[in-house]
Residue frames as qw, qx, qy, qz and C-alpha x, y, z in Angstrom:
[[0.531, 0.473, -0.073, 0.699, 32.06, 62.21, 25.38],
 [0.405, -0.418, -0.401, 0.707, 33.43, 64.67, 27.96],
 [0.092, 0.936, 0.338, -0.011, 31.98, 68.12, 28.27],
 [0.518, 0.394, -0.034, 0.758, 34.16, 70.95, 26.98],
 [0.362, -0.840, -0.303, 0.266, 34.92, 73.58, 29.61],
 [0.293, 0.844, -0.127, 0.430, 36.55, 76.95, 29.45],
 [0.716, -0.121, -0.426, 0.540, 39.73, 76.74, 31.64],
 [0.111, 0.324, -0.163, 0.925, 39.75, 80.50, 32.27],
 [0.571, -0.466, -0.152, -0.659, 36.23, 80.33, 33.70],
 [0.859, -0.283, -0.420, 0.078, 37.10, 77.27, 35.78],
 [0.525, 0.089, -0.371, 0.761, 40.13, 79.08, 37.28],
 [0.162, -0.382, 0.067, -0.907, 38.00, 82.12, 38.10],
 [0.746, -0.424, -0.302, -0.415, 35.33, 79.94, 39.73],
 [0.806, -0.171, -0.434, 0.363, 37.95, 78.14, 41.82],
 [0.303, 0.212, -0.271, 0.889, 39.49, 81.50, 42.87],
 [0.411, -0.468, -0.099, -0.776, 36.05, 82.83, 43.87],
 [0.833, -0.404, -0.352, -0.136, 35.35, 79.84, 46.11],
 [0.679, -0.039, -0.382, 0.626, 38.80, 80.17, 47.72],
 [0.047, 0.346, -0.119, 0.929, 38.17, 83.90, 48.31],
 [0.618, -0.494, -0.230, -0.566, 34.79, 83.13, 49.89],
 [0.842, -0.290, -0.407, 0.203, 36.40, 80.61, 52.24],
 [0.471, 0.106, -0.287, 0.827, 39.09, 83.16, 53.22],
 [0.227, -0.450, -0.042, -0.863, 36.43, 85.82, 53.82],
 [0.767, -0.466, -0.351, -0.268, 34.52, 83.42, 56.08],
 [0.751, -0.171, -0.379, 0.513, 37.67, 82.78, 58.12],
 [0.227, 0.252, -0.145, 0.930, 38.35, 86.53, 58.39],
 [0.469, -0.525, -0.196, -0.683, 34.79, 87.20, 59.55],
 [0.831, -0.420, -0.364, 0.025, 35.15, 84.58, 62.25],
 [0.671, -0.050, -0.278, 0.686, 38.54, 85.92, 63.32],
 [0.195, 0.068, -0.090, 0.974, 37.95, 89.67, 63.20],
 [0.333, -0.421, -0.396, -0.745, 34.19, 89.99, 63.31],
 [0.470, -0.417, -0.721, 0.293, 33.75, 89.65, 67.08],
 [0.225, -0.889, -0.197, -0.346, 32.10, 92.20, 69.33],
 [0.073, 0.663, -0.492, 0.559, 34.05, 94.11, 71.95],
 [0.722, -0.421, 0.331, -0.438, 32.39, 92.07, 74.71],
 [0.993, 0.108, -0.033, 0.020, 33.46, 88.80, 73.09],
 [0.566, 0.570, -0.380, 0.459, 37.04, 90.07, 72.76],
 [0.247, -0.632, 0.455, -0.576, 37.09, 91.14, 76.42],
 [0.903, -0.252, 0.203, -0.282, 35.74, 87.78, 77.57],
 [0.915, 0.297, -0.168, 0.214, 38.40, 85.96, 75.55],
 [0.297, 0.650, -0.425, 0.556, 41.16, 88.23, 76.89],
 [0.532, -0.550, 0.393, -0.510, 40.00, 87.67, 80.48],
 [0.989, -0.063, 0.076, -0.113, 39.95, 83.89, 79.95],
 [0.747, 0.460, -0.293, 0.380, 43.49, 83.93, 78.52],
 [0.021, -0.664, 0.448, -0.599, 44.69, 86.03, 81.46],
 [0.779, -0.404, 0.280, -0.390, 43.06, 83.62, 83.93],
 [0.983, 0.137, -0.074, 0.093, 44.71, 80.62, 82.27],
 [0.487, 0.596, -0.383, 0.510, 48.11, 82.38, 82.39],
 [0.349, -0.624, 0.421, -0.558, 47.67, 83.11, 86.11],
 [0.937, -0.215, 0.164, -0.221, 46.77, 79.49, 86.83],
 [0.889, 0.322, -0.179, 0.270, 49.78, 78.19, 84.90],
 [0.248, 0.655, -0.414, 0.582, 52.17, 80.67, 86.52],
 [0.573, -0.550, 0.347, -0.499, 50.85, 79.76, 89.96],
 [0.982, -0.094, 0.142, -0.082, 51.48, 76.08, 89.31],
 [0.593, 0.660, -0.406, 0.218, 55.04, 76.62, 88.07],
 [0.873, -0.418, -0.092, 0.235, 57.64, 74.72, 90.05],
 [0.107, -0.912, 0.388, 0.078, 60.87, 76.29, 91.23],
 [0.861, 0.349, -0.325, 0.178, 64.09, 74.74, 89.94],
 [0.767, -0.499, -0.038, 0.401, 67.15, 73.88, 92.00],
 [0.211, -0.837, 0.170, 0.476, 70.12, 76.28, 92.00],
 [0.393, -0.261, 0.655, 0.590, 72.20, 74.82, 89.15],
 [0.284, 0.441, 0.750, 0.402, 69.35, 74.53, 86.68],
 [0.027, 0.898, 0.370, -0.235, 67.78, 77.86, 87.64],
 [0.210, -0.687, 0.315, 0.620, 70.98, 79.63, 86.60],
 [0.311, 0.010, 0.772, 0.554, 70.93, 77.79, 83.28],
 [0.218, 0.713, 0.665, 0.030, 67.34, 78.88, 82.62],
 [0.017, -0.931, -0.091, 0.354, 68.42, 82.51, 82.84],
 [0.674, 0.696, -0.100, 0.225, 71.30, 81.93, 80.44],
 [0.219, -0.839, 0.473, -0.156, 73.93, 82.29, 83.16],
 [0.480, 0.337, -0.798, 0.140, 76.70, 79.87, 83.92],
 [0.722, -0.430, -0.541, 0.033, 76.15, 77.39, 86.77],
 [0.385, -0.911, 0.020, -0.148, 76.64, 79.04, 90.19],
 [0.792, -0.460, 0.204, 0.346, 79.92, 77.29, 90.97],
 [0.622, 0.113, 0.352, 0.690, 81.51, 78.60, 87.78],
 [0.155, 0.912, 0.371, 0.081, 79.81, 81.98, 87.53],
 [0.267, -0.887, 0.167, 0.337, 82.71, 84.10, 88.79],
 [0.531, -0.266, 0.601, 0.536, 85.26, 82.43, 86.58],
 [0.425, 0.539, 0.624, 0.374, 83.07, 82.76, 83.48],
 [0.020, 0.976, 0.208, -0.059, 82.47, 86.43, 84.25],
 [0.390, -0.724, 0.356, 0.443, 86.24, 87.05, 84.67],
 [0.526, 0.013, 0.670, 0.523, 87.00, 85.29, 81.39],
 [0.310, 0.767, 0.516, 0.223, 84.33, 87.28, 79.57],
 [0.132, -0.967, 0.018, 0.219, 85.77, 90.54, 80.92],
 [0.481, -0.496, 0.526, 0.496, 89.27, 89.48, 79.93],
 [0.518, 0.343, 0.661, 0.421, 88.11, 88.58, 76.44],
 [0.181, 0.927, 0.322, 0.063, 86.51, 91.98, 75.98],
 [0.231, -0.913, 0.233, 0.244, 89.70, 93.71, 77.10],
 [0.704, 0.608, -0.361, 0.063, 91.93, 91.44, 75.02],
 [0.192, -0.641, 0.680, -0.299, 93.79, 90.30, 78.15],
 [0.835, 0.030, -0.531, -0.142, 94.66, 86.60, 78.37],
 [0.268, 0.317, -0.724, 0.551, 96.33, 86.78, 81.78],
 [0.592, -0.358, 0.168, -0.702, 93.06, 86.55, 83.74],
 [0.921, -0.177, 0.275, -0.212, 93.09, 82.76, 83.67],
 [0.545, -0.344, 0.654, 0.396, 96.43, 82.10, 82.03],
 [0.002, 0.034, -0.724, -0.689, 94.85, 81.20, 78.72],
 [0.570, 0.114, 0.096, -0.808, 91.28, 81.94, 77.76],
 [0.712, 0.154, -0.576, -0.371, 91.00, 78.70, 75.79],
 [0.385, 0.070, -0.860, 0.327, 92.34, 76.62, 78.68],
 [0.211, 0.037, 0.542, -0.813, 89.94, 78.33, 81.07],
 [0.657, 0.123, -0.125, -0.733, 86.94, 77.60, 78.86],
 [0.665, 0.115, -0.718, -0.173, 87.72, 73.92, 78.53],
 [0.401, -0.102, -0.800, 0.435, 87.96, 73.46, 82.30],
 [0.269, -0.349, 0.052, -0.896, 85.01, 75.69, 83.21],
 [0.366, -0.027, 0.754, -0.545, 83.02, 72.83, 84.75],
 [0.290, 0.318, 0.900, 0.074, 79.91, 70.83, 83.98],
 [0.091, -0.239, -0.438, -0.862, 77.44, 72.15, 81.43],
 [0.468, -0.067, 0.264, -0.841, 73.99, 73.32, 82.40],
 [0.827, 0.012, -0.219, -0.518, 71.45, 70.63, 83.09],
 [0.682, 0.163, -0.699, 0.143, 73.87, 68.06, 84.48],
 [0.693, -0.644, -0.322, 0.032, 73.32, 69.04, 88.09],
 [0.295, 0.746, -0.323, 0.502, 76.92, 70.03, 88.74],
 [0.401, -0.628, 0.487, -0.455, 76.96, 68.92, 92.38]]
């Protein structure tokens, strides 16, 4: 026959073991000496420098897209349309909607 157990005690035992596991993780995460933290920070900074130094430059069309700008060949037109939209003027490009549909290739397609 199966042994009778008290469910309340079993829940408390399970909660205690979970708390002990969480405490162990917290000790490992936060219980480091200042020297260990400095060494880790220096290593992270070194890795960032190495990665930034190995970063490749992008060509003109895609570099503008990375910054959130329009492609270079359409930059002036997009800026004029944005200004016209803010002012409520639709005469900058005839029709704002027509200007947006013919603005040119989207970012990432090369455009040239």
